[in-house]
C-alpha positions in Angstrom: -12.1 -11.4 -0.5 -10.9 -14.4 -2.4 -10.8 -17.8 -0.7 -7.5 -19.2 0.5 -5.9 -21.8 -1.6 -6.7 -25.5 -0.9 -3.2 -26.0 0.5 -3.8 -23.2 3.0 -7.0 -24.8 4.2 -5.4 -28.2 4.6 -2.5 -26.7 6.6 -4.9 -24.6 8.7 -7.0 -27.6 9.7 -4.1 -30.0 10.5 -3.7 -30.8 14.2 0.0 -30.7 13.8 2.1 -29.1 11.0 5.6 -28.1 10.3 4.4 -25.0 8.4 2.8 -21.9 10.0 0.1 -19.7 8.5 0.2 -16.0 9.2 -0.3 -12.6 7.5 2.1 -10.1 6.0 1.3 -6.6 4.8 2.7 -4.1 2.3 1.7 -0.7 3.6 2.2 1.7 0.6 2.2 5.2 2.1 0.7 7.8 -0.2 0.8 11.5 0.2 -2.7 12.5 -0.9 -1.9 16.2 -0.6 1.0 16.1 -3.1 -0.5 13.2 -5.0 2.6 11.0 -4.8 3.9 7.7 -3.5 6.2 8.0 -0.4 7.4 4.6 0.9 6.4 0.9 1.3 6.5 -0.5 4.8 6.7 -4.4 4.8 5.5 -6.1 8.0 4.8 -9.7 9.0 2.9 -11.0 12.0 5.5 -13.6 13.1 8.2 -14.3 15.6 11.0 -13.2 13.4 11.7 -11.4 10.1 10.9 -13.3 6.9 11.9 -13.2 3.2 8.9 -13.1 1.0 9.3 -12.9 -2.8 12.8 -11.6 -2.3 11.7 -8.8 0.0 12.5 -8.5 3.7 9.5 -8.3 6.0 10.0 -7.0 9.6 8.3 -8.8 12.5 5.5 -6.6 13.8 2.4 -7.6 15.8 -0.9 -6.8 14.1 -4.4 -8.2 13.6 -7.4 -7.9 11.3 -11.0 -7.4 12.3 -13.7 -8.0 9.7 -16.9 -6.0 10.1 -20.0 -6.8 8.1 -23.0 -4.6 8.7 -26.3 -5.2 6.8 -26.6 -3.0 3.8 -23.1 -1.6 4.1 -19.8 -2.2 2.3 -17.6 -4.7 4.1 -14.7 -3.0 5.8 -11.6 -4.4 7.6 -9.8 -2.8 10.6 -6.1 -3.3 10.7 -4.8 -2.9 14.3 -1.0 -2.5 14.7 0.7 -2.8 18.1 2.8 0.3 17.7 4.6 0.6 21.0 7.8 1.8 19.3 5.9 4.6 17.5 7.0 3.4 14.0 3.7 3.8 12.2 2.3 6.9 14.1 4.7 9.5 12.5 3.4 8.5 9.0 -0.2 9.2 10.1 0.8 12.6 11.5 2.8 13.6 8.4 0.5 12.2 5.7 -3.0 13.1 6.9 -3.7 9.8 8.6 -2.3 7.8 5.7 -5.8 8.1 4.1 -5.6 7.0 0.5 -2.6 4.7 1.1 -2.7 1.1 -0.1 -2.5 -2.0 2.1 -1.8 -5.3 0.4 -2.6 -8.1 2.8 -1.0 -11.6 2.2 -1.8 -14.9 3.8 1.5 -16.7 3.8 2.9 -20.2 4.7 6.1 -20.1 6.6 8.6 -22.7 5.5 10.2 -25.1 8.0 13.5 -23.2 7.8 11.6 -20.4 9.7 13.1 -17.6 7.5 11.2 -17.8 4.2 7.5 -17.9 3.2 5.3 -18.4 0.2 2.2 -16.4 -0.6 -1.1 -18.3 -0.7 -3.4 -15.4 -1.6 -3.4 -11.6 -1.4 -6.0 -8.9 -1.2 -5.6 -5.1 -1.6 -7.4 -2.4 0.4 -7.4 1.4 0.6 -7.0 3.2 3.9 -10.3 5.1 4.6 -9.5 6.5 8.0 -7.1 6.0 10.9 -6.7 6.5 14.6 -4.1 5.9 17.3 -4.6 5.4 21.1 -2.8 3.5 23.8 0.1 2.5 21.5 -2.3 0.9 19.0 -2.6 2.3 15.5 -5.9 1.4 13.7 -6.5 1.6 10.0 -9.9 1.3 8.6 -9.6 -0.5 5.3 -12.1 -0.8 2.4 -12.5 -1.0 -1.3 -12.4 2.3 -3.3 -15.9 3.6 -4.0 -16.2 3.3 -7.8 -18.5 6.4 -7.9 -15.6 8.5 -6.7 -13.4 7.6 -9.7 -13.0 10.2 -12.4 -14.0 9.2 -15.9 -11.9 9.1 -17.9 -9.3 8.1 -15.4 -6.6 10.5 -16.8 -7.0 14.2 -17.3 -4.9 15.9 -20.0 -2.9 18.7 -18.4 -0.1 20.8 -19.9 2.1 21.3 -16.8 1.3 18.3 -14.5 2.0 14.6 -14.9 -1.0 12.4 -14.5 1.0 9.3 -13.3 1.6 8.4 -9.7 5.3 8.6 -8.8 7.1 5.3 -9.2 4.0 3.6 -10.7 4.3 1.3 -13.6 3.3 4.1 -16.0 5.9 6.5 -14.4 8.6 3.9 -14.7 11.1 5.7 -12.4 13.4 3.3 -10.5 16.1 5.7 -9.3 17.0 6.7 -5.8 15.0 10.0 -5.5 12.1 9.7 -3.1 9.7 12.3 -4.4 8.6 14.1 -7.5 6.6 17.4 -8.0 4.9 15.9 -11.1 6.1 18.7 -13.4 8.3 18.4 -16.5 10.8 21.2 -15.9 10.5 21.8 -12.1 13.5 21.4 -9.7 12.0 18.0 -8.7 10.3 17.1 -11.9 10.7 14.5 -14.6 13.8 16.1 -16.2 15.5 16.3 -12.8 14.8 12.5 -12.6 16.1 11.9 -16.1 12.7 10.5 -16.8 11.2 13.1 -19.2 10.3 10.4 -21.8 7.7 9.0 -19.3 6.2 12.4 -18.5 2.4 12.0 -18.2 1.5 15.5 -19.1 0.8 17.1 -22.5 3.2 20.1 -22.9 2.0 20.8 -26.5 -1.5 21.8 -25.2 -2.1 25.4 -26.0 -3.3 27.7 -23.3 -6.5 29.6 -24.1 -6.4 33.3 -23.6 -9.6 35.2 -22.8 
């Protein structure tokens, strides 16, 4: 993980300060079965909601636990106090949210108590998850580089290789899902986004 900024360290070590340090997270839910982005959940571990970079973050108690075992990759456990059952349905529906992305941000809350600035951020992938006694736990870690395909993109005739709503996809409309086809009922043409289709419809099919 990258070191916090100098300003963050100074604030953290002050006996008294008008600014508070805390964490905010972007939980980007990903449907690994359908290979598509679903939704971003924005939470902040603070006493009230906050505006961060123009986005509304909802107050929600959570904590990080760093585990370092000799000879093993460093993993982080994110524990969310989910008494209202807000996070658990996503785990049930999307296979434990495995493969989803968590962007953790260390933030400084301004004296107005409603806005915050980001001091540093780190991204993790959800490796596994569990839920018990109203606590949802996500094991976070870096993606194993040996599991990545090379090249990263595969040329396919009838399937887009871009993640839905990614930078490459470029879709910014109101539809919440895509079947990654060109001509399907929920495909790129249905989204008026065929120019950004990441497949290769001109590939000829081999006949044996």
